[in-house]
C-alpha positions, -999 to 999 in steps of 0.1 A, spaced: 138 -551 491 119 -518 478 95 -539 460 89 -562 489 80 -532 507 56 -519 480 38 -551 481 33 -558 519 4 -532 523 -11 -548 492 -8 -583 510 -21 -572 542 -52 -556 523 -59 -593 506 -56 -612 538 -79 -590 555 -106 -594 527 -102 -631 528 -103 -634 566 -130 -609 565 -163 -628 580 -196 -629 556 -221 -600 562 -244 -604 589 -280 -605 586 -311 -605 609 -335 -631 602 -374 -626 619 -394 -657 623 -433 -649 627 -461 -673 637 -493 -652 624 -519 -676 634 -504 -688 666 -525 -692 696 -520 -673 723 -510 -700 747 -479 -720 756 -445 -714 740 -435 -720 705 -402 -735 702 -382 -727 674 -345 -743 659 -324 -723 633 -302 -749 614 -273 -735 591 -265 -771 578 -284 -803 566 -262 -824 593 -279 -807 622 -310 -803 608 -311 -840 603 -305 -843 640 -268 -850 637 -262 -820 655 -270 -789 677 -292 -761 661 -272 -729 653 -294 -707 670 -329 -716 693 -354 -695 710 -386 -695 731 -414 -673 721 -440 -670 750 -473 -670 728 -494 -669 758 -480 -634 762 -487 -624 730 -456 -629 712 -458 -643 674 -422 -639 665 -384 -645 672 -353 -626 655 -320 -641 651 -298 -609 653 -261 -610 631 -264 -642 613 -236 -647 584 -251 -654 549 -253 -686 542 -283 -714 541 -308 -723 567 -337 -739 578 -363 -736 611 -383 -766 630 -408 -750 651 -434 -765 673 -461 -751 696 -457 -763 733 -493 -754 744 -495 -774 775 -459 -762 785 -442 -796 794 -414 -783 772 -415 -811 747 -433 -818 714 -465 -843 726 -472 -873 705 -501 -899 698 -490 -936 707 -485 -941 670 -450 -914 672 -479 -885 652 -473 -850 667 -505 -838 690 -489 -802 690 -488 -777 661 -455 -780 640 -438 -764 611 -409 -758 592 -396 -730 574 -410 -721 535 -439 -738 554 -424 -770 538 -441 -802 546 -428 -838 550 -436 -872 537 -441 -894 567 -419 -875 587 -406 -843 592 -397 -817 559 -364 -823 545 -334 -796 542 -343 -792 508 -377 -784 511 -372 -766 543 -337 -745 532 -338 -709 522 -309 -689 515 -302 -659 536 -286 -626 524 -291 -599 540 -322 -592 567 -350 -613 558 -385 -624 574 -405 -661 573 -439 -665 581 -443 -697 594 -479 -716 597 -479 -738 626 -503 -769 618 
């Protein structure tokens, strides 16, 4: 019985360490060359499935470029892999406009300034590891 009483506090500490969440980080996404009009729609994904369209983003934000804002910060994110999709809604209609062939007519971008091949950039090209506060500077094209 005495041995069990001595081990119990140690077991409690081990369980707490295993159950503790990963460290939290702040991620700032900057759009330094964004035109000062409309809004920039930003979606942050924490997995390939969501990024590929099979789920919702982990976080989303709208940057008011017309008011001079060119960045957004996502607070208290757990360490892990993330990717960003963004587009600049120049005309304020809330959607990414396309031409009759489906090509975007408004600026868009992905984290790491990744580019796609006949479509959006892949998760592997856009993904980055977050382990502490970070800044991603993205060029809308």
